[in-house]
C-alpha positions as CSV (number, residue, x, y, z in Angstrom):
1,M,-78.5,-94.0,-14.5
2,I,-77.8,-92.6,-11.2
3,K,-74.5,-95.4,-10.8
4,A,-73.1,-94.4,-14.2
5,V,-73.2,-90.4,-13.4
6,K,-71.6,-91.3,-9.9
7,R,-69.0,-93.6,-11.7
8,V,-67.9,-90.5,-13.5
9,L,-67.5,-88.0,-11.0
10,I,-65.8,-90.5,-9.2
11,L,-63.5,-90.9,-12.2
12,T,-63.0,-87.1,-13.2
13,G,-62.3,-86.0,-9.6
14,R,-59.9,-88.3,-9.0
15,P,-56.9,-85.6,-10.1
16,V,-58.7,-82.9,-8.7
17,Y,-58.9,-84.2,-5.0
18,F,-55.1,-85.2,-5.6
19,V,-54.1,-81.9,-6.4
20,L,-56.4,-80.4,-3.6
21,S,-55.2,-82.8,-1.3
22,Q,-51.6,-82.2,-2.0
23,A,-51.9,-78.5,-1.8
24,A,-53.5,-78.6,1.7
25,L,-50.5,-81.0,2.6
26,G,-48.3,-78.2,1.3
27,L,-49.2,-75.6,3.4
28,A,-49.4,-77.7,6.3
29,L,-46.0,-78.3,6.0
30,L,-45.1,-74.5,5.3
31,S,-46.8,-73.5,8.2
32,H,-44.9,-75.7,10.3
33,A,-41.8,-74.8,8.6
34,I,-42.5,-71.5,9.7
35,S,-43.6,-71.8,13.0
36,Q,-40.4,-73.8,13.9
37,W,-38.1,-70.9,12.4
38,D,-39.7,-68.2,14.5
39,K,-39.3,-70.3,18.0
40,K,-35.4,-70.5,16.9
41,R,-35.3,-66.9,16.1
42,K,-37.2,-65.7,19.4
43,K,-34.7,-68.1,21.3
44,T,-31.5,-66.7,19.8
45,K,-32.7,-62.7,20.5
46,V,-33.2,-63.9,24.3
47,I,-29.9,-65.7,24.3
48,Y,-28.0,-62.3,22.8
49,R,-30.0,-60.0,25.0
50,S,-29.2,-61.9,28.3
51,F,-25.3,-62.0,27.3
52,N,-23.4,-59.5,29.0
53,F,-19.8,-59.1,28.3
54,P,-17.3,-58.8,31.1
55,K,-16.3,-55.5,32.2
56,L,-12.2,-54.9,31.9
57,K,-10.4,-52.9,34.6
58,F,-7.1,-51.5,34.2
59,P,-4.7,-50.3,36.8
60,R,-4.1,-46.5,36.9
61,L,-0.9,-45.2,36.1
62,T,0.8,-42.7,38.1
63,L,3.3,-40.3,36.6
64,P,6.8,-39.7,38.6
65,K,7.1,-35.7,39.3
66,F,9.5,-34.1,38.2
67,E,11.0,-30.7,39.5
68,F,12.8,-28.3,38.1
69,P,15.1,-25.4,39.6
70,S,13.4,-22.2,40.2
71,V,14.8,-19.4,38.8
72,G,14.6,-16.2,41.0
73,P,16.7,-14.1,43.3
74,T,17.9,-17.0,45.0
75,F,19.3,-18.4,41.8
76,K,23.1,-19.2,41.5
77,L,25.2,-19.3,38.7
78,K,27.1,-22.4,40.6
79,E,24.1,-24.7,40.3
80,L,24.4,-24.4,36.4
81,R,27.8,-26.2,36.3
82,F,29.1,-25.3,33.2
83,T,31.8,-27.5,31.7
84,L,35.0,-26.4,29.9
85,L,33.7,-27.3,26.6
86,E,30.5,-25.8,27.0
87,L,32.4,-22.5,27.8
88,K,34.3,-22.8,24.8
89,V,31.0,-23.2,23.0
90,L,29.6,-20.2,24.1
91,S,32.6,-18.1,23.2
92,R,33.0,-19.0,19.7
93,I,29.1,-18.3,19.3
94,K,29.7,-14.8,21.0
95,K,32.7,-14.1,18.4
96,T,30.9,-15.1,15.7
97,A,27.7,-13.0,16.4
98,G,30.2,-10.0,16.8
99,R,31.5,-10.4,13.4
100,L,27.9,-11.2,11.7
101,S,26.7,-7.8,13.4
102,K,29.9,-6.1,12.0
103,K,29.0,-7.7,8.5
104,I,25.3,-6.8,9.0
105,R,26.5,-3.2,9.8
106,A,28.6,-2.8,6.7
107,R,25.9,-4.1,4.4
108,K,23.4,-1.5,5.7
109,F,25.7,1.2,5.3
110,K,26.6,0.6,1.6
111,P,22.8,1.1,0.5
112,T,22.6,4.1,2.6
113,L,25.4,5.7,0.6
114,R,23.5,4.7,-2.5
115,L,20.5,6.6,-1.5
116,V,22.4,9.3,0.2
117,L,24.5,10.1,-3.1
118,P,21.2,10.6,-5.1
119,V,19.6,12.6,-2.9
120,C,22.6,15.1,-2.6
121,L,22.5,15.3,-6.3
122,L,18.8,16.3,-6.7
123,L,19.2,18.8,-3.5
124,F,22.1,20.4,-5.8
125,L,20.3,20.2,-8.9
126,M,17.1,21.9,-7.0
127,I,18.9,24.6,-5.7
128,A,20.8,25.5,-8.8
129,F,17.4,25.6,-10.4
130,Y,16.2,28.0,-8.0
131,F,19.0,30.2,-8.3
132,Y,19.2,30.2,-12.3
133,I,15.7,29.8,-12.9
134,L,12.9,30.6,-10.4
135,R,14.8,33.4,-8.5
136,G,13.8,36.6,-9.8
137,L,11.1,35.1,-12.1
138,P,8.2,37.5,-12.4
139,S,4.8,36.9,-11.7
140,P,2.3,36.3,-14.0
141,K,-0.1,39.0,-12.0
142,E,2.3,41.5,-13.5
143,L,-0.2,41.4,-16.8
144,D,-3.0,43.1,-14.6
145,A,-0.7,45.5,-13.0
146,R,1.4,46.9,-15.9
147,E,0.2,49.7,-18.4
148,P,0.9,49.1,-22.0
149,E,2.3,51.7,-24.2
150,V,-1.2,53.5,-26.0
151,S,-1.0,56.2,-28.6
152,T,-2.5,59.4,-27.4
153,K,-5.1,60.7,-30.0
154,I,-6.4,64.1,-30.6
155,Y,-9.7,65.2,-32.3
156,D,-11.2,68.0,-33.3
157,R,-14.8,69.3,-32.4
158,N,-16.4,67.5,-34.7
159,G,-14.8,63.9,-33.7
160,N,-12.4,63.7,-36.6
161,L,-8.7,62.5,-35.6
162,L,-5.9,64.9,-35.8
163,Y,-2.9,63.8,-34.4
164,K,-1.5,60.6,-32.8
165,I,1.0,61.1,-30.2
166,Y,3.3,57.9,-29.5
167,K,7.2,57.1,-28.5
168,D,8.1,53.9,-30.5
169,Q,4.8,51.7,-30.0
170,N,1.6,52.9,-32.0
171,R,-1.0,51.3,-29.9
172,S,-4.4,51.1,-29.2
173,I,-6.4,48.6,-26.8
174,V,-9.5,47.0,-28.3
175,P,-11.6,44.2,-26.0
176,L,-12.0,40.9,-27.3
177,T,-15.6,41.3,-28.3
178,Q,-14.8,44.0,-31.1
179,I,-12.3,41.7,-33.0
180,P,-14.2,39.5,-35.7
181,I,-14.2,36.0,-35.0
182,H,-12.6,35.5,-38.7
183,V,-10.0,37.5,-37.6
184,R,-9.1,35.3,-34.5
185,L,-9.0,32.4,-36.3
186,A,-6.7,33.4,-38.8
187,T,-4.3,34.5,-36.2
188,L,-4.7,31.0,-34.6
189,A,-4.2,29.4,-37.7
190,A,-0.9,31.1,-38.3
191,E,0.5,31.1,-35.1
192,D,-1.1,28.5,-32.4
193,A,-3.8,25.9,-34.0
194,E,-3.6,24.0,-30.8
195,F,-4.3,27.4,-28.8
196,Y,-7.4,26.0,-26.8
197,S,-6.5,23.0,-26.1
198,H,-3.2,23.1,-25.2
199,P,-1.8,24.0,-21.3
200,G,0.4,26.7,-22.2
201,F,3.2,24.9,-24.4
202,S,2.9,22.7,-27.7
203,I,4.7,19.4,-27.4
204,R,5.0,19.5,-31.1
205,G,6.3,22.9,-31.5
206,I,9.1,22.2,-29.0
207,F,10.3,18.9,-30.8
208,R,10.0,20.8,-33.7
209,A,11.9,23.9,-32.5
210,V,14.6,21.1,-30.9
211,V,15.0,19.8,-34.4
212,Q,15.5,23.1,-36.2
213,D,17.8,24.2,-33.2
214,L,19.8,21.1,-34.1
215,Q,20.2,21.9,-37.7
216,T,21.0,25.3,-38.0
217,D,23.0,26.0,-34.6
218,S,20.6,28.3,-33.3
219,I,17.4,29.0,-30.9
220,Q,14.3,28.9,-33.0
221,G,10.5,29.6,-32.6
222,G,8.1,26.6,-31.5
223,S,6.4,29.2,-29.0
224,T,2.5,29.4,-28.6
225,I,0.6,32.4,-28.3
226,T,1.0,32.2,-24.4
227,Q,4.7,32.0,-24.7
228,Q,4.8,34.8,-27.1
229,L,2.6,37.1,-24.8
230,V,5.2,36.1,-21.8
231,K,8.1,36.7,-24.0
232,N,6.9,40.2,-24.9
233,T,5.5,41.4,-21.3
234,L,7.5,39.7,-18.8
235,L,10.8,38.6,-20.2
236,T,13.6,40.0,-22.1
237,P,13.7,39.0,-26.2
238,E,17.3,37.4,-25.8
239,K,17.4,33.6,-27.0
240,T,18.7,31.7,-24.1
241,I,18.2,28.0,-23.2
242,T,17.5,29.8,-19.6
243,R,15.2,32.2,-20.9
244,K,13.2,29.8,-22.7
245,I,12.9,27.5,-19.5
246,K,11.4,30.7,-17.9
247,E,9.0,31.3,-20.7
248,L,8.0,27.8,-20.4
249,I,7.3,28.2,-16.4
250,L,5.8,31.3,-16.8
251,S,3.4,30.2,-19.7
252,I,1.8,27.5,-17.2
253,E,1.6,29.8,-14.6
254,V,-0.3,32.2,-16.9
255,E,-2.8,29.7,-18.3
256,A,-3.4,28.6,-14.4
257,N,-4.5,32.5,-14.0
258,Y,-6.5,33.4,-16.9
259,T,-8.9,32.2,-19.3
260,K,-7.8,31.5,-22.9
261,D,-10.1,34.6,-24.1
262,Q,-8.2,36.8,-21.6
263,I,-4.7,35.5,-22.9
264,L,-5.8,35.8,-27.0
265,E,-7.1,39.2,-25.8
266,M,-3.7,40.5,-24.4
267,Y,-1.6,38.9,-27.4
268,L,-4.0,40.5,-30.0
269,N,-3.3,44.0,-28.3
270,E,0.6,43.4,-27.6
271,V,1.8,41.8,-30.8
272,S,4.0,43.7,-33.3
273,Y,3.0,43.7,-36.9
274,G,6.1,45.8,-38.1
275,G,7.1,49.1,-37.8
276,T,5.4,51.3,-35.1
277,A,2.0,49.4,-35.4
278,Y,1.4,46.9,-32.2
279,G,-2.0,45.5,-31.6
280,I,-4.4,44.2,-34.1
281,Q,-6.5,47.8,-34.2
282,E,-3.1,50.0,-35.2
283,A,-2.1,47.4,-37.8
284,S,-5.5,47.6,-39.5
285,E,-5.9,51.4,-39.3
286,S,-1.9,51.5,-40.9
287,Y,-2.5,48.9,-43.8
288,F,-5.8,49.1,-44.6
289,G,-7.1,52.5,-43.3
290,K,-10.1,50.8,-41.5
291,D,-11.4,49.7,-38.3
292,V,-10.5,46.4,-37.0
293,G,-14.3,45.2,-36.9
294,S,-14.2,45.9,-40.9
295,L,-11.5,44.0,-41.6
296,D,-12.5,40.9,-44.0
297,L,-11.1,37.4,-44.5
298,A,-8.3,38.4,-47.0
299,E,-7.1,41.6,-45.4
300,A,-7.2,39.2,-41.6
301,A,-5.4,36.5,-43.2
302,L,-2.8,38.9,-44.5
303,L,-2.4,40.6,-41.0
304,A,-2.0,37.0,-39.5
305,G,0.6,35.8,-42.1
């Protein structure tokens, strides 16, 4: 029985023993190869480190020294030794430079003429504008200094009006606060709808007046309330282009010195409403027999239109 077991172990163990023996042999060979490779690597490192490259030495090069002639108080023209050809070249260069300088001066002179002529023309126009337009132009401050013609009123002891004494203009001054708003708006709608937005003149009004002037060969309106105030108080009523230009300039100055309400108040107290009635107060009394504060919308529209 024991012999049979041993025989079985021997038969079954032979492949295992063979595999194990081959594995052990392979490991031994691998370790031997690794040790040999490591030795070779260390030898090559030592050889590489111990190897010294030869040092190369190059000879030093010395550059030649150049000496230039010093230009100082002892400098002599003879040392230059110009040849005849060089002198000719220099003379030609000098002549060419002179010609170029003359051409450049001539070219510079032409633009100056182009600039001087417009400047002279502009100065001439400014002088003519001053003598024909600005000279003698009244100041807008004269609106405060002037005393408009006002009617003299005589009342009895009970406060009833007896007489009005006036020469050509029947006028009574009233402040703007006593004039109803619908009376002001009716005047603005009829005379100058852009009164509170323009600077004293209306571009649309001027354009419309120019078109009418070309069609009818006469000077038409187109004036704003400010321009009408200037025409009635500071200028003459003549219809000329010169007077129109003065009116435009003064209107801008009046707008710069007075408020819109002040201008409207002066206009409503100055404008003519036909006949001897001047100012909104006397117009209301002349046409409707009532104070301006009592006017209704229809009456205000009739006076404005």
